[in-house]
A tleap script that builds the chain and sets N, CA, C and O, in Angstrom:
source leaprc.protein.ff14SB
mol = sequence {
  NMET LYS THR LEU ALA ILE LEU VAL PHE CYS
  SER LEU ALA VAL ILE CYS LEU THR SER ASP
  ALA SER MET GLY SER GLN PRO ALA ARG GLU
  ALA PRO ALA GLU GLU GLY THR PHE VAL GLU
  LYS ASP GLN ALA SER THR VAL VAL ARG GLN
  LYS ARG ALA ALA GLY GLU LEU SER LEU ALA
  GLN LEU GLU SER LEU ARG GLU VAL CYS GLU
  ALA ASN PHE ASP CYS GLU ASN MET MET ASP
  THR SER GLY ILE ILE ALA ALA TYR THR ALA
  TYR TYR GLY PRO ILE PRO CTYR
}
set mol.1.N position { -33.111 143.674 87.496 }
set mol.1.CA position { -33.089 142.810 86.521 }
set mol.1.C position { -32.516 141.202 86.903 }
set mol.1.O position { -32.735 140.205 86.215 }
set mol.2.N position { -31.909 141.237 87.896 }
set mol.2.CA position { -31.142 140.081 88.478 }
set mol.2.C position { -32.474 139.231 89.057 }
set mol.2.O position { -32.686 138.026 88.915 }
set mol.3.N position { -33.193 140.088 89.657 }
set mol.3.CA position { -34.256 139.483 90.233 }
set mol.3.C position { -35.346 138.779 89.167 }
set mol.3.O position { -35.899 137.713 89.438 }
set mol.4.N position { -35.584 139.524 87.904 }
set mol.4.CA position { -36.172 138.645 87.069 }
set mol.4.C position { -35.802 137.440 86.327 }
set mol.4.O position { -36.593 136.608 85.884 }
set mol.5.N position { -34.420 137.419 86.225 }
set mol.5.CA position { -33.701 136.393 85.848 }
set mol.5.C position { -33.955 135.206 86.712 }
set mol.5.O position { -34.467 134.159 86.316 }
set mol.6.N position { -33.582 135.439 87.842 }
set mol.6.CA position { -33.734 134.429 89.020 }
set mol.6.C position { -35.031 134.045 89.070 }
set mol.6.O position { -35.086 132.882 89.469 }
set mol.7.N position { -36.160 134.527 88.829 }
set mol.7.CA position { -37.561 134.328 89.066 }
set mol.7.C position { -37.798 133.432 87.636 }
set mol.7.O position { -38.537 132.452 87.733 }
set mol.8.N position { -37.274 133.699 86.487 }
set mol.8.CA position { -37.581 132.973 85.226 }
set mol.8.C position { -36.836 131.581 85.430 }
set mol.8.O position { -37.367 130.524 85.088 }
set mol.9.N position { -35.675 131.640 85.961 }
set mol.9.CA position { -34.979 130.483 86.360 }
set mol.9.C position { -35.348 129.806 87.015 }
set mol.9.O position { -35.243 128.676 86.538 }
set mol.10.N position { -35.982 129.816 88.395 }
set mol.10.CA position { -36.740 129.076 89.388 }
set mol.10.C position { -37.960 128.753 88.680 }
set mol.10.O position { -38.222 127.558 88.815 }
set mol.11.N position { -38.829 129.403 87.952 }
set mol.11.CA position { -39.963 128.915 87.468 }
set mol.11.C position { -39.801 127.801 86.422 }
set mol.11.O position { -40.525 126.820 86.256 }
set mol.12.N position { -38.498 128.228 85.631 }
set mol.12.CA position { -38.183 127.042 84.615 }
set mol.12.C position { -37.968 125.879 85.173 }
set mol.12.O position { -38.438 124.871 84.645 }
set mol.13.N position { -37.105 125.791 86.518 }
set mol.13.CA position { -36.766 124.402 87.291 }
set mol.13.C position { -38.033 123.860 87.815 }
set mol.13.O position { -38.242 122.650 87.730 }
set mol.14.N position { -39.036 124.781 88.435 }
set mol.14.CA position { -40.499 124.079 88.754 }
set mol.14.C position { -40.810 123.349 87.674 }
set mol.14.O position { -40.887 122.138 87.876 }
set mol.15.N position { -41.051 123.814 86.361 }
set mol.15.CA position { -41.677 123.016 85.338 }
set mol.15.C position { -41.176 121.889 84.884 }
set mol.15.O position { -41.855 120.913 84.567 }
set mol.16.N position { -39.662 121.983 84.816 }
set mol.16.CA position { -39.075 121.013 84.488 }
set mol.16.C position { -39.214 119.697 85.701 }
set mol.16.O position { -39.202 118.517 85.352 }
set mol.17.N position { -39.324 120.064 86.924 }
set mol.17.CA position { -39.102 118.737 87.742 }
set mol.17.C position { -40.811 118.586 88.165 }
set mol.17.O position { -41.078 117.564 88.798 }
set mol.18.N position { -41.789 119.382 87.907 }
set mol.18.CA position { -43.009 118.646 87.838 }
set mol.18.C position { -43.434 117.929 86.425 }
set mol.18.O position { -44.365 117.125 86.468 }
set mol.19.N position { -42.845 118.168 85.290 }
set mol.19.CA position { -43.078 117.580 84.164 }
set mol.19.C position { -42.404 116.184 84.069 }
set mol.19.O position { -42.990 115.260 83.506 }
set mol.20.N position { -40.927 115.998 84.728 }
set mol.20.CA position { -40.162 114.679 85.143 }
set mol.20.C position { -41.201 113.993 85.969 }
set mol.20.O position { -41.415 112.830 85.631 }
set mol.21.N position { -41.891 114.450 86.974 }
set mol.21.CA position { -42.461 113.678 87.988 }
set mol.21.C position { -43.737 113.196 87.238 }
set mol.21.O position { -44.216 112.108 87.557 }
set mol.22.N position { -44.238 113.846 86.385 }
set mol.22.CA position { -45.335 113.214 85.901 }
set mol.22.C position { -45.161 112.142 84.779 }
set mol.22.O position { -45.997 111.278 84.516 }
set mol.23.N position { -44.021 112.308 84.185 }
set mol.23.CA position { -43.463 111.078 83.147 }
set mol.23.C position { -43.348 109.912 84.031 }
set mol.23.O position { -43.965 108.866 83.830 }
set mol.24.N position { -42.280 110.177 85.344 }
set mol.24.CA position { -41.847 109.057 85.781 }
set mol.24.C position { -42.708 108.143 86.436 }
set mol.24.O position { -42.197 107.219 87.068 }
set mol.25.N position { -44.225 108.293 86.368 }
set mol.25.CA position { -44.994 107.357 87.156 }
set mol.25.C position { -45.603 106.470 85.870 }
set mol.25.O position { -46.504 105.698 86.200 }
set mol.26.N position { -45.319 106.471 84.765 }
set mol.26.CA position { -45.618 105.649 83.664 }
set mol.26.C position { -44.579 104.750 83.716 }
set mol.26.O position { -43.416 105.138 83.834 }
set mol.27.N position { -44.991 103.152 83.613 }
set mol.27.CA position { -43.912 102.387 83.210 }
set mol.27.C position { -43.354 102.712 81.834 }
set mol.27.O position { -44.040 103.323 81.015 }
set mol.28.N position { -41.930 102.250 81.531 }
set mol.28.CA position { -41.091 102.763 80.479 }
set mol.28.C position { -41.883 101.895 79.287 }
set mol.28.O position { -41.859 102.457 78.192 }
set mol.29.N position { -42.577 100.621 79.334 }
set mol.29.CA position { -42.941 99.962 78.286 }
set mol.29.C position { -44.204 100.535 77.825 }
set mol.29.O position { -44.662 100.288 76.709 }
set mol.30.N position { -44.734 101.254 78.626 }
set mol.30.CA position { -46.090 101.818 78.118 }
set mol.30.C position { -46.135 103.391 77.485 }
set mol.30.O position { -47.117 104.099 77.260 }
set mol.31.N position { -45.141 103.579 77.348 }
set mol.31.CA position { -44.696 105.005 76.440 }
set mol.31.C position { -45.109 105.054 75.395 }
set mol.31.O position { -44.856 104.141 74.609 }
set mol.32.N position { -45.763 105.964 75.081 }
set mol.32.CA position { -46.561 106.063 73.459 }
set mol.32.C position { -45.604 106.497 72.566 }
set mol.32.O position { -45.902 106.302 71.387 }
set mol.33.N position { -44.475 107.061 72.790 }
set mol.33.CA position { -43.332 107.377 71.771 }
set mol.33.C position { -42.635 106.153 71.262 }
set mol.33.O position { -42.042 106.182 70.183 }
set mol.34.N position { -42.697 104.949 72.098 }
set mol.34.CA position { -42.237 103.907 71.596 }
set mol.34.C position { -42.713 102.868 70.719 }
set mol.34.O position { -42.151 101.947 70.126 }
set mol.35.N position { -44.046 103.316 70.807 }
set mol.35.CA position { -45.182 102.457 69.677 }
set mol.35.C position { -44.861 102.912 68.823 }
set mol.35.O position { -44.578 104.110 68.795 }
set mol.36.N position { -44.787 102.185 67.877 }
set mol.36.CA position { -44.983 102.591 66.547 }
set mol.36.C position { -44.026 103.246 65.844 }
set mol.36.O position { -44.246 103.907 64.829 }
set mol.37.N position { -42.810 103.054 66.433 }
set mol.37.CA position { -41.500 104.020 66.216 }
set mol.37.C position { -40.857 103.200 64.747 }
set mol.37.O position { -40.137 103.749 63.914 }
set mol.38.N position { -41.267 101.961 64.710 }
set mol.38.CA position { -40.107 101.138 63.489 }
set mol.38.C position { -41.176 100.706 62.850 }
set mol.38.O position { -42.259 100.506 63.401 }
set mol.39.N position { -40.877 100.489 61.326 }
set mol.39.CA position { -41.456 99.797 60.306 }
set mol.39.C position { -40.965 98.952 59.418 }
set mol.39.O position { -39.738 98.953 59.311 }
set mol.40.N position { -41.624 98.169 58.693 }
set mol.40.CA position { -40.892 97.477 58.024 }
set mol.40.C position { -40.005 98.012 56.524 }
set mol.40.O position { -40.578 98.842 55.818 }
set mol.41.N position { -38.837 97.581 56.167 }
set mol.41.CA position { -38.115 98.301 55.529 }
set mol.41.C position { -38.690 98.630 53.922 }
set mol.41.O position { -38.490 99.687 53.324 }
set mol.42.N position { -39.396 97.533 53.434 }
set mol.42.CA position { -40.021 98.133 52.350 }
set mol.42.C position { -41.136 98.956 52.239 }
set mol.42.O position { -41.392 99.471 51.151 }
set mol.43.N position { -42.041 99.208 53.504 }
set mol.43.CA position { -42.917 100.364 53.624 }
set mol.43.C position { -42.085 101.607 54.104 }
set mol.43.O position { -42.561 102.663 53.688 }
set mol.44.N position { -41.027 101.731 54.829 }
set mol.44.CA position { -40.442 102.712 55.156 }
set mol.44.C position { -39.755 103.188 53.458 }
set mol.44.O position { -39.692 104.400 53.252 }
set mol.45.N position { -39.324 102.338 52.440 }
set mol.45.CA position { -38.651 103.034 51.235 }
set mol.45.C position { -39.921 103.390 50.514 }
set mol.45.O position { -39.809 104.328 49.725 }
set mol.46.N position { -40.845 102.956 50.600 }
set mol.46.CA position { -42.221 103.278 49.859 }
set mol.46.C position { -42.444 104.767 50.208 }
set mol.46.O position { -42.458 105.642 49.343 }
set mol.47.N position { -42.584 104.959 51.279 }
set mol.47.CA position { -42.717 106.285 51.914 }
set mol.47.C position { -41.747 107.658 51.598 }
set mol.47.O position { -42.068 108.820 51.346 }
set mol.48.N position { -40.489 107.031 51.719 }
set mol.48.CA position { -39.495 108.060 51.216 }
set mol.48.C position { -39.621 108.120 49.893 }
set mol.48.O position { -39.621 109.281 49.483 }
set mol.49.N position { -39.730 107.285 49.053 }
set mol.49.CA position { -39.307 107.432 47.714 }
set mol.49.C position { -40.691 108.253 47.432 }
set mol.49.O position { -40.552 109.189 46.645 }
set mol.50.N position { -42.150 108.025 48.009 }
set mol.50.CA position { -42.972 109.090 47.470 }
set mol.50.C position { -42.900 110.466 47.896 }
set mol.50.O position { -43.371 111.388 47.229 }
set mol.51.N position { -42.300 110.616 49.027 }
set mol.51.CA position { -42.033 111.934 49.643 }
set mol.51.C position { -40.859 112.788 48.761 }
set mol.51.O position { -40.692 114.007 48.722 }
set mol.52.N position { -40.272 111.949 48.218 }
set mol.52.CA position { -38.736 112.512 47.447 }
set mol.52.C position { -39.721 112.611 45.838 }
set mol.52.O position { -39.658 113.751 45.376 }
set mol.53.N position { -40.224 112.032 45.326 }
set mol.53.CA position { -40.692 112.249 44.250 }
set mol.53.C position { -41.603 113.138 44.050 }
set mol.53.O position { -42.019 113.165 42.892 }
set mol.54.N position { -42.211 114.120 45.010 }
set mol.54.CA position { -43.029 115.044 44.767 }
set mol.54.C position { -42.536 116.163 44.210 }
set mol.54.O position { -43.207 116.622 43.286 }
set mol.55.N position { -41.478 116.774 44.533 }
set mol.55.CA position { -40.492 117.652 44.347 }
set mol.55.C position { -39.997 117.842 42.977 }
set mol.55.O position { -40.181 116.976 42.122 }
set mol.56.N position { -39.479 118.759 42.774 }
set mol.56.CA position { -38.977 119.324 41.381 }
set mol.56.C position { -37.561 118.560 41.642 }
set mol.56.O position { -37.002 118.557 42.739 }
set mol.57.N position { -37.010 117.845 40.349 }
set mol.57.CA position { -35.218 117.561 40.193 }
set mol.57.C position { -34.548 118.988 40.033 }
set mol.57.O position { -34.968 119.945 39.382 }
set mol.58.N position { -33.564 118.898 40.683 }
set mol.58.CA position { -32.394 119.989 40.297 }
set mol.58.C position { -31.720 119.710 39.425 }
set mol.58.O position { -31.801 118.549 39.027 }
set mol.59.N position { -30.849 120.564 38.807 }
set mol.59.CA position { -30.029 120.439 37.761 }
set mol.59.C position { -29.068 119.375 37.857 }
set mol.59.O position { -28.890 118.603 36.915 }
set mol.60.N position { -28.221 119.260 39.314 }
set mol.60.CA position { -27.378 118.416 39.018 }
set mol.60.C position { -28.294 117.186 39.194 }
set mol.60.O position { -27.825 116.308 38.470 }
set mol.61.N position { -29.364 116.743 39.815 }
set mol.61.CA position { -30.052 115.445 39.581 }
set mol.61.C position { -30.505 114.947 38.049 }
set mol.61.O position { -30.631 113.773 37.701 }
set mol.62.N position { -30.718 116.136 37.219 }
set mol.62.CA position { -30.963 115.708 35.985 }
set mol.62.C position { -29.589 115.546 35.277 }
set mol.62.O position { -29.590 114.820 34.283 }
set mol.63.N position { -28.718 115.975 35.556 }
set mol.63.CA position { -27.395 115.944 34.757 }
set mol.63.C position { -26.948 114.394 35.108 }
set mol.63.O position { -26.431 113.697 34.235 }
set mol.64.N position { -27.160 113.949 36.318 }
set mol.64.CA position { -26.784 112.674 36.719 }
set mol.64.C position { -27.504 111.719 35.981 }
set mol.64.O position { -27.013 110.747 35.406 }
set mol.65.N position { -28.706 112.041 36.022 }
set mol.65.CA position { -29.841 110.980 34.952 }
set mol.65.C position { -29.212 110.975 33.439 }
set mol.65.O position { -28.941 109.954 32.808 }
set mol.66.N position { -29.053 112.179 33.032 }
set mol.66.CA position { -28.661 112.414 31.328 }
set mol.66.C position { -27.267 111.510 31.450 }
set mol.66.O position { -27.057 110.714 30.535 }
set mol.67.N position { -26.331 111.597 32.510 }
set mol.67.CA position { -25.105 110.819 32.351 }
set mol.67.C position { -25.328 109.285 32.007 }
set mol.67.O position { -24.745 108.717 31.084 }
set mol.68.N position { -26.216 108.701 32.836 }
set mol.68.CA position { -26.610 107.489 33.029 }
set mol.68.C position { -27.391 106.989 31.657 }
set mol.68.O position { -27.231 105.869 31.170 }
set mol.69.N position { -28.002 107.703 31.279 }
set mol.69.CA position { -28.939 107.693 30.287 }
set mol.69.C position { -27.968 107.410 28.841 }
set mol.69.O position { -28.204 106.664 27.891 }
set mol.70.N position { -26.953 108.198 29.062 }
set mol.70.CA position { -26.171 108.594 27.705 }
set mol.70.C position { -25.467 107.233 27.348 }
set mol.70.O position { -25.112 106.913 26.213 }
set mol.71.N position { -25.292 106.340 28.706 }
set mol.71.CA position { -24.462 105.215 28.282 }
set mol.71.C position { -25.219 104.121 27.587 }
set mol.71.O position { -24.575 103.151 27.186 }
set mol.72.N position { -26.366 104.165 27.422 }
set mol.72.CA position { -27.248 103.379 26.778 }
set mol.72.C position { -27.782 104.228 25.301 }
set mol.72.O position { -28.385 105.301 25.292 }
set mol.73.N position { -27.440 103.552 24.296 }
set mol.73.CA position { -27.767 104.508 23.004 }
set mol.73.C position { -29.196 104.437 22.720 }
set mol.73.O position { -29.697 105.403 22.146 }
set mol.74.N position { -30.045 103.285 23.084 }
set mol.74.CA position { -31.147 103.445 22.751 }
set mol.74.C position { -32.067 104.651 23.767 }
set mol.74.O position { -32.968 105.411 23.410 }
set mol.75.N position { -31.526 104.495 24.943 }
set mol.75.CA position { -31.765 105.664 25.835 }
set mol.75.C position { -31.686 107.000 25.423 }
set mol.75.O position { -32.615 107.803 25.345 }
set mol.76.N position { -30.341 107.196 25.132 }
set mol.76.CA position { -29.840 108.584 24.629 }
set mol.76.C position { -30.842 108.615 23.526 }
set mol.76.O position { -31.665 109.473 23.845 }
set mol.77.N position { -31.154 108.099 22.407 }
set mol.77.CA position { -32.276 108.224 21.317 }
set mol.77.C position { -33.722 108.837 22.164 }
set mol.77.O position { -34.297 109.904 21.947 }
set mol.78.N position { -33.976 108.064 22.904 }
set mol.78.CA position { -35.198 108.123 23.590 }
set mol.78.C position { -35.424 109.655 24.201 }
set mol.78.O position { -36.409 110.372 24.030 }
set mol.79.N position { -33.972 110.003 25.122 }
set mol.79.CA position { -33.949 111.123 25.453 }
set mol.79.C position { -34.207 112.417 24.714 }
set mol.79.O position { -35.003 113.273 25.098 }
set mol.80.N position { -33.407 112.492 23.534 }
set mol.80.CA position { -33.612 113.435 22.522 }
set mol.80.C position { -34.894 113.844 22.391 }
set mol.80.O position { -35.248 115.012 22.549 }
set mol.81.N position { -35.793 112.713 22.039 }
set mol.81.CA position { -37.374 112.968 21.533 }
set mol.81.C position { -38.256 113.152 22.779 }
set mol.81.O position { -39.071 114.073 22.726 }
set mol.82.N position { -38.203 112.364 23.948 }
set mol.82.CA position { -39.086 112.362 24.846 }
set mol.82.C position { -38.569 112.889 26.057 }
set mol.82.O position { -39.365 112.879 26.997 }
set mol.83.N position { -37.520 113.313 26.258 }
set mol.83.CA position { -37.240 113.962 27.564 }
set mol.83.C position { -36.445 112.970 28.506 }
set mol.83.O position { -36.638 111.754 28.501 }
set mol.84.N position { -35.542 113.613 29.305 }
set mol.84.CA position { -34.509 112.763 30.267 }
set mol.84.C position { -35.620 111.771 31.110 }
set mol.84.O position { -35.632 110.549 30.966 }
set mol.85.N position { -36.542 112.506 32.006 }
set mol.85.CA position { -37.322 111.752 32.708 }
set mol.85.C position { -37.956 110.504 32.042 }
set mol.85.O position { -37.605 109.382 32.406 }
set mol.86.N position { -38.861 110.678 31.096 }
set mol.86.CA position { -39.374 109.442 30.361 }
set mol.86.C position { -38.499 108.582 29.962 }
set mol.86.O position { -38.864 107.410 30.055 }
set mol.87.N position { -36.913 108.872 29.328 }
set mol.87.CA position { -36.043 107.883 28.565 }
set mol.87.C position { -35.718 107.210 30.252 }
set mol.87.O position { -35.849 106.032 30.584 }
set mol.88.N position { -35.376 108.088 30.917 }
set mol.88.CA position { -34.803 107.105 32.371 }
set mol.88.C position { -35.684 105.894 32.815 }
set mol.88.O position { -35.405 104.722 33.067 }
set mol.89.N position { -36.843 106.601 32.817 }
set mol.89.CA position { -37.785 105.708 33.528 }
set mol.89.C position { -38.227 104.512 32.717 }
set mol.89.O position { -38.671 103.482 33.224 }
set mol.90.N position { -38.065 104.734 31.323 }
set mol.90.CA position { -38.687 103.629 30.295 }
set mol.90.C position { -37.200 102.348 30.679 }
set mol.90.O position { -37.297 101.169 31.022 }
set mol.91.N position { -36.233 102.996 30.497 }
set mol.91.CA position { -34.823 101.991 30.488 }
set mol.91.C position { -34.473 101.534 32.008 }
set mol.91.O position { -34.054 100.390 32.183 }
set mol.92.N position { -34.625 102.335 33.007 }
set mol.92.CA position { -34.054 101.875 34.160 }
set mol.92.C position { -35.065 102.075 35.516 }
set mol.92.O position { -34.665 102.006 36.678 }
set mol.93.N position { -36.042 102.258 35.226 }
set mol.93.CA position { -37.106 102.255 36.143 }
set mol.93.C position { -37.345 103.319 36.885 }
set mol.93.O position { -37.237 104.262 36.100 }
set mol.94.N position { -37.656 103.807 38.125 }
set mol.94.CA position { -38.096 105.144 38.916 }
set mol.94.C position { -36.776 105.624 39.120 }
set mol.94.O position { -35.729 104.978 39.157 }
set mol.95.N position { -36.990 107.006 39.266 }
set mol.95.CA position { -35.942 107.656 39.688 }
set mol.95.C position { -35.523 107.656 41.027 }
set mol.95.O position { -36.321 107.840 41.945 }
set mol.96.N position { -34.258 107.452 41.209 }
set mol.96.CA position { -34.289 106.995 42.686 }
set mol.96.C position { -33.917 108.329 43.557 }
set mol.96.O position { -33.547 108.137 44.715 }
set mol.97.N position { -33.975 109.375 43.175 }
set mol.97.CA position { -34.083 110.452 44.107 }
set mol.97.C position { -35.246 111.517 43.773 }
set mol.97.O position { -35.426 112.485 44.511 }
savepdb mol mol.pdb
quit
């Protein structure tokens, strides 16, 4: 059993050393992971909003929207007839989460 553990450890060490050697030959500025890492703030917020809007809202999120909408009398009336999501988006814009 000890022999197997030593063999596995040595093979992992060889793999790590050879993979570091192949990556070390590239200059740092040509690393593909660094290109395209950062995007503009407005592009990033659009992507995040679209991703978040795809899922269902939890009960806590709906309650939060309801509390905001209850502060506005017209929004509260629309909430009773059209629903919380329609009323919130009509008076306050897109849902933030």
